[in-house]
DOKOL-532837 format. One record per atom (N, C-alpha, C): atom name; residue number from 0; x, y, z; residue in three letters. Coordinates in steps of 0.1 Angstrom, whole numbers. Layout:
! DOKOL-532837
+-------+-----+-------+-------+-------+--------+
: atome : num :     x :     y :     z : residu :
+-------+-----+-------+-------+-------+--------+
:    CA : NUM :     X :     Y :     Z :    Ala :
...
+-------+-----+-------+-------+-------+--------+
//
This chain:
! DOKOL-532837
+-------+-----+-------+-------+-------+--------+
: atome : num :     x :     y :     z : residu :
+-------+-----+-------+-------+-------+--------+
:     N :   0 :    11 :  -121 :  -236 :    Met :
:    CA :   0 :    26 :  -121 :  -235 :    Met :
:     C :   0 :    29 :  -109 :  -225 :    Met :
:     N :   1 :    38 :  -113 :  -216 :    Lys :
:    CA :   1 :    42 :  -103 :  -206 :    Lys :
:     C :   1 :    53 :   -95 :  -211 :    Lys :
:     N :   2 :    53 :   -83 :  -208 :    Arg :
:    CA :   2 :    64 :   -74 :  -212 :    Arg :
:     C :   2 :    74 :   -74 :  -199 :    Arg :
:     N :   3 :    87 :   -73 :  -202 :    Pro :
:    CA :   3 :    96 :   -72 :  -191 :    Pro :
:     C :   3 :    95 :   -58 :  -185 :    Pro :
:     N :   4 :    96 :   -58 :  -172 :    Ile :
:    CA :   4 :    95 :   -46 :  -165 :    Ile :
:     C :   4 :   109 :   -41 :  -163 :    Ile :
:     N :   5 :   111 :   -28 :  -166 :    Leu :
:    CA :   5 :   124 :   -23 :  -165 :    Leu :
:     C :   5 :   129 :   -22 :  -151 :    Leu :
:     N :   6 :   142 :   -25 :  -148 :    Gly :
:    CA :   6 :   147 :   -24 :  -135 :    Gly :
:     C :   6 :   146 :   -37 :  -127 :    Gly :
:     N :   7 :   139 :   -47 :  -132 :    Leu :
:    CA :   7 :   139 :   -60 :  -125 :    Leu :
:     C :   7 :   151 :   -68 :  -129 :    Leu :
:     N :   8 :   155 :   -77 :  -121 :    Ala :
:    CA :   8 :   166 :   -86 :  -123 :    Ala :
:     C :   8 :   164 :   -96 :  -135 :    Ala :
:     N :   9 :   174 :  -100 :  -140 :    Gln :
:    CA :   9 :   173 :  -110 :  -151 :    Gln :
:     C :   9 :   169 :  -123 :  -146 :    Gln :
:     N :  10 :   165 :  -131 :  -156 :    Ser :
:    CA :  10 :   160 :  -145 :  -152 :    Ser :
:     C :  10 :   172 :  -153 :  -148 :    Ser :
:     N :  11 :   171 :  -164 :  -141 :    Pro :
:    CA :  11 :   182 :  -172 :  -136 :    Pro :
:     C :  11 :   190 :  -177 :  -148 :    Pro :
:     N :  12 :   184 :  -181 :  -159 :    Ser :
:    CA :  12 :   191 :  -187 :  -170 :    Ser :
:     C :  12 :   200 :  -176 :  -177 :    Ser :
:     N :  13 :   196 :  -164 :  -177 :    Ala :
:    CA :  13 :   203 :  -153 :  -183 :    Ala :
:     C :  13 :   216 :  -150 :  -174 :    Ala :
:     N :  14 :   214 :  -150 :  -161 :    Arg :
:    CA :  14 :   225 :  -148 :  -152 :    Arg :
:     C :  14 :   236 :  -159 :  -153 :    Arg :
:     N :  15 :   232 :  -171 :  -155 :    Ser :
:    CA :  15 :   242 :  -181 :  -156 :    Ser :
:     C :  15 :   249 :  -180 :  -168 :    Ser :
:     N :  16 :   243 :  -176 :  -180 :    Lys :
:    CA :  16 :   250 :  -173 :  -192 :    Lys :
:     C :  16 :   261 :  -162 :  -190 :    Lys :
:     N :  17 :   257 :  -152 :  -183 :    Asp :
:    CA :  17 :   266 :  -141 :  -180 :    Asp :
:     C :  17 :   278 :  -146 :  -172 :    Asp :
:     N :  18 :   276 :  -155 :  -162 :    Gly :
:    CA :  18 :   286 :  -161 :  -154 :    Gly :
:     C :  18 :   296 :  -169 :  -162 :    Gly :
:     N :  19 :   291 :  -177 :  -172 :    Tyr :
:    CA :  19 :   300 :  -185 :  -181 :    Tyr :
:     C :  19 :   308 :  -176 :  -189 :    Tyr :
:     N :  20 :   302 :  -166 :  -195 :    Ile :
:    CA :  20 :   310 :  -156 :  -203 :    Ile :
:     C :  20 :   321 :  -150 :  -194 :    Ile :
:     N :  21 :   318 :  -146 :  -182 :    Met :
:    CA :  21 :   328 :  -140 :  -173 :    Met :
:     C :  21 :   339 :  -150 :  -170 :    Met :
:     N :  22 :   336 :  -162 :  -168 :    Ile :
:    CA :  22 :   347 :  -172 :  -165 :    Ile :
:     C :  22 :   355 :  -174 :  -177 :    Ile :
:     N :  23 :   350 :  -175 :  -188 :    Ile :
:    CA :  23 :   357 :  -177 :  -201 :    Ile :
:     C :  23 :   366 :  -165 :  -203 :    Ile :
:     N :  24 :   361 :  -153 :  -201 :    Thr :
:    CA :  24 :   369 :  -141 :  -203 :    Thr :
:     C :  24 :   381 :  -141 :  -194 :    Thr :
:     N :  25 :   379 :  -144 :  -181 :    Val :
:    CA :  25 :   390 :  -144 :  -171 :    Val :
:     C :  25 :   400 :  -154 :  -175 :    Val :
:     N :  26 :   395 :  -166 :  -180 :    Ile :
:    CA :  26 :   405 :  -176 :  -184 :    Ile :
:     C :  26 :   414 :  -172 :  -196 :    Ile :
:     N :  27 :   407 :  -166 :  -206 :    Ile :
:    CA :  27 :   415 :  -161 :  -217 :    Ile :
:     C :  27 :   425 :  -150 :  -213 :    Ile :
:     N :  28 :   420 :  -141 :  -206 :    Ile :
:    CA :  28 :   429 :  -130 :  -201 :    Ile :
:     C :  28 :   441 :  -135 :  -193 :    Ile :
:     N :  29 :   438 :  -145 :  -184 :    Gly :
:    CA :  29 :   448 :  -151 :  -176 :    Gly :
:     C :  29 :   458 :  -159 :  -185 :    Gly :
:     N :  30 :   454 :  -165 :  -195 :    Ala :
:    CA :  30 :   463 :  -173 :  -204 :    Ala :
:     C :  30 :   472 :  -163 :  -212 :    Ala :
:     N :  31 :   466 :  -152 :  -217 :    Ile :
:    CA :  31 :   474 :  -142 :  -224 :    Ile :
:     C :  31 :   484 :  -136 :  -214 :    Ile :
:     N :  32 :   481 :  -132 :  -202 :    Val :
:    CA :  32 :   490 :  -126 :  -193 :    Val :
:     C :  32 :   501 :  -137 :  -189 :    Val :
:     N :  33 :   498 :  -149 :  -188 :    Ser :
:    CA :  33 :   508 :  -160 :  -185 :    Ser :
:     C :  33 :   518 :  -161 :  -196 :    Ser :
:     N :  34 :   513 :  -161 :  -209 :    Val :
:    CA :  34 :   522 :  -162 :  -220 :    Val :
:     C :  34 :   531 :  -150 :  -220 :    Val :
:     N :  35 :   526 :  -138 :  -218 :    Val :
:    CA :  35 :   535 :  -126 :  -218 :    Val :
:     C :  35 :   545 :  -127 :  -207 :    Val :
:     N :  36 :   541 :  -132 :  -195 :    Leu :
:    CA :  36 :   551 :  -132 :  -184 :    Leu :
:     C :  36 :   562 :  -143 :  -187 :    Leu :
:     N :  37 :   558 :  -154 :  -192 :    Val :
:    CA :  37 :   567 :  -165 :  -195 :    Val :
:     C :  37 :   577 :  -160 :  -206 :    Val :
:     N :  38 :   572 :  -154 :  -216 :    Glu :
:    CA :  38 :   581 :  -149 :  -227 :    Glu :
:     C :  38 :   590 :  -138 :  -221 :    Glu :
:     N :  39 :   586 :  -130 :  -213 :    Thr :
:    CA :  39 :   595 :  -120 :  -207 :    Thr :
:     C :  39 :   606 :  -127 :  -198 :    Thr :
:     N :  40 :   602 :  -136 :  -190 :    Ala :
:    CA :  40 :   612 :  -143 :  -182 :    Ala :
:     C :  40 :   622 :  -151 :  -191 :    Ala :
:     N :  41 :   617 :  -157 :  -201 :    Leu :
:    CA :  41 :   627 :  -164 :  -210 :    Leu :
:     C :  41 :   636 :  -155 :  -217 :    Leu :
:     N :  42 :   631 :  -143 :  -222 :    Thr :
:    CA :  42 :   640 :  -133 :  -228 :    Thr :
:     C :  42 :   650 :  -128 :  -218 :    Thr :
:     N :  43 :   646 :  -126 :  -206 :    Ser :
:    CA :  43 :   656 :  -121 :  -196 :    Ser :
:     C :  43 :   667 :  -131 :  -193 :    Ser :
:     N :  44 :   663 :  -144 :  -192 :    Ile :
:    CA :  44 :   673 :  -154 :  -189 :    Ile :
:     C :  44 :   682 :  -155 :  -201 :    Ile :
:     N :  45 :   677 :  -155 :  -213 :    Thr :
:    CA :  45 :   686 :  -155 :  -225 :    Thr :
:     C :  45 :   696 :  -143 :  -226 :    Thr :
:     N :  46 :   691 :  -131 :  -222 :    Glu :
:    CA :  46 :   700 :  -120 :  -222 :    Glu :
:     C :  46 :   710 :  -121 :  -211 :    Glu :
:     N :  47 :   707 :  -126 :  -200 :    Leu :
:    CA :  47 :   717 :  -128 :  -189 :    Leu :
:     C :  47 :   727 :  -139 :  -193 :    Leu :
:     N :  48 :   723 :  -149 :  -200 :    Gln :
:    CA :  48 :   733 :  -159 :  -205 :    Gln :
:     C :  48 :   742 :  -153 :  -216 :    Gln :
:     N :  49 :   736 :  -145 :  -224 :    Asp :
:    CA :  49 :   745 :  -138 :  -235 :    Asp :
:     C :  49 :   755 :  -129 :  -228 :    Asp :
:     N :  50 :   750 :  -122 :  -218 :    Ala :
:    CA :  50 :   760 :  -112 :  -211 :    Ala :
:     C :  50 :   771 :  -120 :  -204 :    Ala :
:     N :  51 :   767 :  -131 :  -198 :    Ser :
:    CA :  51 :   777 :  -139 :  -191 :    Ser :
:     C :  51 :   788 :  -145 :  -201 :    Ser :
:     N :  52 :   783 :  -150 :  -213 :    Ile :
:    CA :  52 :   792 :  -155 :  -223 :    Ile :
:     C :  52 :   802 :  -144 :  -228 :    Ile :
:     N :  53 :   796 :  -132 :  -230 :    Tyr :
:    CA :  53 :   804 :  -121 :  -235 :    Tyr :
:     C :  53 :   814 :  -117 :  -225 :    Tyr :
:     N :  54 :   810 :  -117 :  -212 :    Ser :
:    CA :  54 :   819 :  -113 :  -201 :    Ser :
:     C :  54 :   831 :  -123 :  -200 :    Ser :
:     N :  55 :   828 :  -136 :  -200 :    His :
:    CA :  55 :   838 :  -146 :  -200 :    His :
:     C :  55 :   848 :  -145 :  -212 :    His :
:     N :  56 :   842 :  -142 :  -223 :    Gly :
:    CA :  56 :   850 :  -141 :  -235 :    Gly :
:     C :  56 :   860 :  -129 :  -234 :    Gly :
:     N :  57 :   855 :  -118 :  -229 :    Val :
:    CA :  57 :   863 :  -106 :  -227 :    Val :
:     C :  57 :   874 :  -109 :  -217 :    Val :
:     N :  58 :   871 :  -116 :  -206 :    Ala :
:    CA :  58 :   881 :  -119 :  -196 :    Ala :
:     C :  58 :   891 :  -128 :  -202 :    Ala :
:     N :  59 :   888 :  -138 :  -210 :    Ala :
:    CA :  59 :   898 :  -146 :  -217 :    Ala :
:     C :  59 :   907 :  -138 :  -226 :    Ala :
:     N :  60 :   901 :  -128 :  -233 :    Arg :
:    CA :  60 :   909 :  -120 :  -242 :    Arg :
:     C :  60 :   918 :  -112 :  -234 :    Arg :
:     N :  61 :   914 :  -106 :  -223 :    Ile :
:    CA :  61 :   923 :   -98 :  -215 :    Ile :
:     C :  61 :   934 :  -106 :  -209 :    Ile :
:     N :  62 :   931 :  -118 :  -206 :    Gln :
:    CA :  62 :   941 :  -128 :  -201 :    Gln :
:     C :  62 :   951 :  -131 :  -211 :    Gln :
:     N :  63 :   947 :  -133 :  -224 :    Ala :
:    CA :  63 :   956 :  -136 :  -234 :    Ala :
:     C :  63 :   965 :  -124 :  -238 :    Ala :
:     N :  64 :   959 :  -112 :  -237 :    Glu :
:    CA :  64 :   967 :  -100 :  -240 :    Glu :
:     C :  64 :   978 :   -98 :  -229 :    Glu :
:     N :  65 :   974 :  -101 :  -217 :    Ser :
:    CA :  65 :   984 :  -100 :  -206 :    Ser :
:     C :  65 :   995 :  -110 :  -208 :    Ser :
:     N :  66 :   992 :  -122 :  -212 :    Cys :
:    CA :  66 :  1002 :  -133 :  -215 :    Cys :
:     C :  66 :  1011 :  -129 :  -227 :    Cys :
:     N :  67 :  1005 :  -122 :  -237 :    Met :
:    CA :  67 :  1013 :  -118 :  -248 :    Met :
:     C :  67 :  1023 :  -107 :  -244 :    Met :
:     N :  68 :  1019 :   -98 :  -235 :    Asp :
:    CA :  68 :  1028 :   -88 :  -230 :    Asp :
:     C :  68 :  1039 :   -95 :  -222 :    Asp :
:     N :  69 :  1036 :  -105 :  -214 :    Glu :
:    CA :  69 :  1047 :  -112 :  -207 :    Glu :
:     C :  69 :  1056 :  -120 :  -217 :    Glu :
:     N :  70 :  1050 :  -126 :  -227 :    Ala :
:    CA :  70 :  1058 :  -133 :  -237 :    Ala :
:     C :  70 :  1067 :  -124 :  -245 :    Ala :
:     N :  71 :  1063 :  -112 :  -248 :    Leu :
:    CA :  71 :  1071 :  -102 :  -255 :    Leu :
:     C :  71 :  1083 :   -97 :  -246 :    Leu :
:     N :  72 :  1080 :   -95 :  -234 :    Ile :
:    CA :  72 :  1090 :   -91 :  -224 :    Ile :
:     C :  72 :  1101 :  -102 :  -224 :    Ile :
:     N :  73 :  1096 :  -115 :  -222 :    Gln :
:    CA :  73 :  1106 :  -126 :  -221 :    Gln :
:     C :  73 :  1114 :  -128 :  -233 :    Gln :
:     N :  74 :  1108 :  -127 :  -245 :    Val :
:    CA :  74 :  1116 :  -129 :  -257 :    Val :
:     C :  74 :  1125 :  -118 :  -260 :    Val :
:     N :  75 :  1121 :  -106 :  -255 :    Asn :
:    CA :  75 :  1131 :   -95 :  -256 :    Asn :
:     C :  75 :  1143 :   -96 :  -247 :    Asn :
:     N :  76 :  1141 :  -102 :  -236 :    Arg :
:    CA :  76 :  1152 :  -104 :  -226 :    Arg :
:     C :  76 :  1160 :  -116 :  -230 :    Arg :
:     N :  77 :  1154 :  -126 :  -235 :    Asp :
:    CA :  77 :  1162 :  -139 :  -239 :    Asp :
:     C :  77 :  1157 :  -144 :  -252 :    Asp :
:     N :  78 :  1166 :  -142 :  -262 :    Asn :
:    CA :  78 :  1162 :  -146 :  -276 :    Asn :
:     C :  78 :  1160 :  -161 :  -277 :    Asn :
:     N :  79 :  1164 :  -169 :  -267 :    Asp :
:    CA :  79 :  1163 :  -184 :  -268 :    Asp :
:     C :  79 :  1150 :  -188 :  -261 :    Asp :
:     N :  80 :  1142 :  -179 :  -256 :    Tyr :
:    CA :  80 :  1129 :  -182 :  -249 :    Tyr :
:     C :  80 :  1120 :  -189 :  -258 :    Tyr :
:     N :  81 :  1115 :  -201 :  -254 :    Thr :
:    CA :  81 :  1106 :  -208 :  -263 :    Thr :
:     C :  81 :  1091 :  -209 :  -258 :    Thr :
:     N :  82 :  1089 :  -203 :  -247 :    Gly :
:    CA :  82 :  1075 :  -203 :  -242 :    Gly :
:     C :  82 :  1073 :  -212 :  -229 :    Gly :
:     N :  83 :  1061 :  -212 :  -224 :    Glu :
:    CA :  83 :  1058 :  -219 :  -212 :    Glu :
:     C :  83 :  1042 :  -219 :  -211 :    Glu :
:     N :  84 :  1038 :  -226 :  -200 :    Thr :
:    CA :  84 :  1024 :  -225 :  -196 :    Thr :
:     C :  84 :  1024 :  -218 :  -183 :    Thr :
:     N :  85 :  1016 :  -207 :  -182 :    Leu :
:    CA :  85 :  1015 :  -199 :  -170 :    Leu :
:     C :  85 :  1002 :  -202 :  -163 :    Leu :
:     N :  86 :  1003 :  -204 :  -150 :    Asp :
:    CA :  86 :   990 :  -205 :  -142 :    Asp :
:     C :  86 :   987 :  -192 :  -136 :    Asp :
:     N :  87 :   976 :  -186 :  -139 :    Leu :
:    CA :  87 :   973 :  -173 :  -135 :    Leu :
:     C :  87 :   963 :  -172 :  -124 :    Leu :
:     N :  88 :   961 :  -183 :  -117 :    Gly :
:    CA :  88 :   951 :  -184 :  -106 :    Gly :
:     C :  88 :   937 :  -186 :  -111 :    Gly :
:     N :  89 :   931 :  -178 :  -119 :    Ser :
:    CA :  89 :   918 :  -180 :  -124 :    Ser :
:     C :  89 :   918 :  -187 :  -138 :    Ser :
:     N :  90 :   929 :  -189 :  -144 :    Gly :
:    CA :  90 :   930 :  -196 :  -157 :    Gly :
:     C :  90 :   944 :  -199 :  -160 :    Gly :
:     N :  91 :   947 :  -203 :  -172 :    Thr :
:    CA :  91 :   960 :  -206 :  -177 :    Thr :
:     C :  91 :   963 :  -199 :  -190 :    Thr :
:     N :  92 :   976 :  -199 :  -193 :    Cys :
:    CA :  92 :   980 :  -193 :  -206 :    Cys :
:     C :  92 :   991 :  -201 :  -212 :    Cys :
:     N :  93 :   989 :  -204 :  -224 :    Asp :
:    CA :  93 :  1000 :  -212 :  -231 :    Asp :
:     C :  93 :  1007 :  -202 :  -241 :    Asp :
:     N :  94 :  1021 :  -202 :  -239 :    Ile :
:    CA :  94 :  1029 :  -193 :  -248 :    Ile :
:     C :  94 :  1039 :  -203 :  -256 :    Ile :
:     N :  95 :  1038 :  -200 :  -269 :    Ala :
:    CA :  95 :  1047 :  -208 :  -278 :    Ala :
:     C :  95 :  1055 :  -198 :  -287 :    Ala :
:     N :  96 :  1068 :  -200 :  -287 :    Ile :
:    CA :  96 :  1076 :  -191 :  -296 :    Ile :
:     C :  96 :  1083 :  -199 :  -306 :    Ile :
:     N :  97 :  1082 :  -196 :  -319 :    Thr :
:    CA :  97 :  1088 :  -203 :  -330 :    Thr :
:     C :  97 :  1095 :  -193 :  -339 :    Thr :
:     N :  98 :  1104 :  -198 :  -347 :    Gly :
:    CA :  98 :  1112 :  -189 :  -356 :    Gly :
:     C :  98 :  1126 :  -191 :  -355 :    Gly :
:     N :  99 :  1134 :  -186 :  -365 :    Val :
:    CA :  99 :  1148 :  -187 :  -365 :    Val :
:     C :  99 :  1154 :  -174 :  -368 :    Val :
:     N : 100 :  1167 :  -173 :  -367 :    Asp :
:    CA : 100 :  1174 :  -160 :  -370 :    Asp :
:     C : 100 :  1169 :  -149 :  -362 :    Asp :
:     N : 101 :  1165 :  -138 :  -369 :    Asn :
:    CA : 101 :  1161 :  -126 :  -363 :    Asn :
:     C : 101 :  1147 :  -124 :  -361 :    Asn :
:     N : 102 :  1138 :  -133 :  -365 :    Ser :
:    CA : 102 :  1124 :  -131 :  -364 :    Ser :
:     C : 102 :  1118 :  -143 :  -356 :    Ser :
:     N : 103 :  1107 :  -140 :  -348 :    Arg :
:    CA : 103 :  1100 :  -150 :  -340 :    Arg :
:     C : 103 :  1085 :  -147 :  -342 :    Arg :
:     N : 104 :  1078 :  -159 :  -341 :    Thr :
:    CA : 104 :  1063 :  -158 :  -340 :    Thr :
:     C : 104 :  1060 :  -162 :  -326 :    Thr :
:     N : 105 :  1052 :  -153 :  -320 :    Val :
:    CA : 105 :  1048 :  -155 :  -306 :    Val :
:     C : 105 :  1033 :  -158 :  -306 :    Val :
:     N : 106 :  1029 :  -171 :  -302 :    Ser :
:    CA : 106 :  1015 :  -175 :  -301 :    Ser :
:     C : 106 :  1011 :  -177 :  -287 :    Ser :
:     N : 107 :  1000 :  -171 :  -284 :    Val :
:    CA : 107 :   995 :  -172 :  -270 :    Val :
:     C : 107 :   980 :  -176 :  -270 :    Val :
:     N : 108 :   976 :  -185 :  -261 :    Thr :
:    CA : 108 :   962 :  -188 :  -259 :    Thr :
:     C : 108 :   959 :  -187 :  -244 :    Thr :
:     N : 109 :   950 :  -178 :  -241 :    Gly :
:    CA : 109 :   945 :  -177 :  -227 :    Gly :
:     C : 109 :   932 :  -184 :  -225 :    Gly :
:     N : 110 :   932 :  -192 :  -214 :    Glu :
:    CA : 110 :   920 :  -200 :  -211 :    Glu :
:     C : 110 :   915 :  -196 :  -198 :    Glu :
:     N : 111 :   901 :  -195 :  -197 :    Leu :
:    CA : 111 :   895 :  -190 :  -185 :    Leu :
:     C : 111 :   881 :  -196 :  -185 :    Leu :
:     N : 112 :   878 :  -205 :  -175 :    Asn :
:    CA : 112 :   864 :  -211 :  -174 :    Asn :
:     C : 112 :   859 :  -216 :  -187 :    Asn :
:     N : 113 :   866 :  -224 :  -194 :    Asp :
:    CA : 113 :   863 :  -231 :  -206 :    Asp :
:     C : 113 :   861 :  -221 :  -218 :    Asp :
:     N : 114 :   866 :  -209 :  -216 :    Tyr :
:    CA : 114 :   867 :  -200 :  -227 :    Tyr :
:     C : 114 :   881 :  -197 :  -231 :    Tyr :
:     N : 115 :   884 :  -195 :  -243 :    Glu :
:    CA : 115 :   898 :  -193 :  -247 :    Glu :
:     C : 115 :   899 :  -182 :  -258 :    Glu :
:     N : 116 :   910 :  -175 :  -258 :    His :
:    CA : 116 :   913 :  -165 :  -268 :    His :
:     C : 116 :   927 :  -166 :  -273 :    His :
:     N : 117 :   929 :  -166 :  -286 :    Ser :
:    CA : 117 :   943 :  -168 :  -291 :    Ser :
:     C : 117 :   948 :  -155 :  -298 :    Ser :
:     N : 118 :   961 :  -153 :  -296 :    Leu :
:    CA : 118 :   967 :  -141 :  -302 :    Leu :
:     C : 118 :   981 :  -146 :  -308 :    Leu :
:     N : 119 :   985 :  -139 :  -318 :    Ser :
:    CA : 119 :   999 :  -142 :  -323 :    Ser :
:     C : 119 :  1005 :  -128 :  -328 :    Ser :
:     N : 120 :  1019 :  -128 :  -327 :    Ala :
:    CA : 120 :  1026 :  -116 :  -331 :    Ala :
:     C : 120 :  1039 :  -121 :  -338 :    Ala :
:     N : 121 :  1042 :  -112 :  -348 :    Glu :
:    CA : 121 :  1055 :  -114 :  -354 :    Glu :
:     C : 121 :  1065 :  -104 :  -349 :    Glu :
:     N : 122 :  1077 :  -109 :  -345 :    Val :
:    CA : 122 :  1086 :  -100 :  -338 :    Val :
:     C : 122 :  1100 :  -101 :  -345 :    Val :
:     N : 123 :  1107 :   -89 :  -345 :    Thr :
:    CA : 123 :  1120 :   -88 :  -350 :    Thr :
:     C : 123 :  1129 :   -86 :  -337 :    Thr :
:     N : 124 :  1140 :   -94 :  -336 :    Leu :
:    CA : 124 :  1148 :   -94 :  -324 :    Leu :
:     C : 124 :  1158 :   -83 :  -323 :    Leu :
:     N : 125 :  1166 :   -81 :  -333 :    Asp :
:    CA : 125 :  1175 :   -69 :  -332 :    Asp :
:     C : 125 :  1167 :   -56 :  -333 :    Asp :
:     N : 126 :  1170 :   -47 :  -325 :    Thr :
:    CA : 126 :  1162 :   -35 :  -323 :    Thr :
:     C : 126 :  1147 :   -40 :  -322 :    Thr :
:     N : 127 :  1145 :   -46 :  -311 :    Phe :
:    CA : 127 :  1132 :   -53 :  -308 :    Phe :
:     C : 127 :  1120 :   -45 :  -313 :    Phe :
:     N : 128 :  1112 :   -52 :  -321 :    Ser :
:    CA : 128 :  1100 :   -46 :  -326 :    Ser :
:     C : 128 :  1089 :   -56 :  -329 :    Ser :
:     N : 129 :  1077 :   -52 :  -327 :    Val :
:    CA : 129 :  1065 :   -61 :  -330 :    Val :
:     C : 129 :  1061 :   -56 :  -344 :    Val :
:     N : 130 :  1062 :   -65 :  -354 :    Asp :
:    CA : 130 :  1059 :   -62 :  -368 :    Asp :
:     C : 130 :  1045 :   -64 :  -371 :    Asp :
:     N : 131 :  1039 :   -74 :  -364 :    Glu :
:    CA : 131 :  1025 :   -77 :  -368 :    Glu :
:     C : 131 :  1018 :   -83 :  -355 :    Glu :
:     N : 132 :  1006 :   -79 :  -353 :    Trp :
:    CA : 132 :   998 :   -84 :  -341 :    Trp :
:     C : 132 :   985 :   -89 :  -347 :    Trp :
:     N : 133 :   982 :  -101 :  -344 :    Asp :
:    CA : 133 :   969 :  -107 :  -350 :    Asp :
:     C : 133 :   961 :  -112 :  -339 :    Asp :
:     N : 134 :   948 :  -108 :  -339 :    Asn :
:    CA : 134 :   939 :  -112 :  -329 :    Asn :
:     C : 134 :   932 :  -125 :  -334 :    Asn :
+-------+-----+-------+-------+-------+--------+
//
């Protein structure tokens, strides 16, 4: 029986086994890195979509608040004002005024890019005051 001499190269069959192990290791590491990169990309896309939805929602709310301000000014100037639809360039705003005698309910819906926000307010006409504001 021959003893292996130290420092000599491995036999061809041992080298090919090492090659297979190396290829399998590279494939496994590549798969893990790919999964991590895909997950990171999908998370980033989801966060961007969430930020866009939030941004559009805030813009619709700001638009509705602006329309509410306009509606309150109009009902203060003219007690017979019943509302209208305003075109604001980037979106629209629907104003509806209901009520009798000395109190009115002002309802506003701001629409912007398929997003909408509604507000309502209870108003007293003599000594004009906003009694209640509901988001």
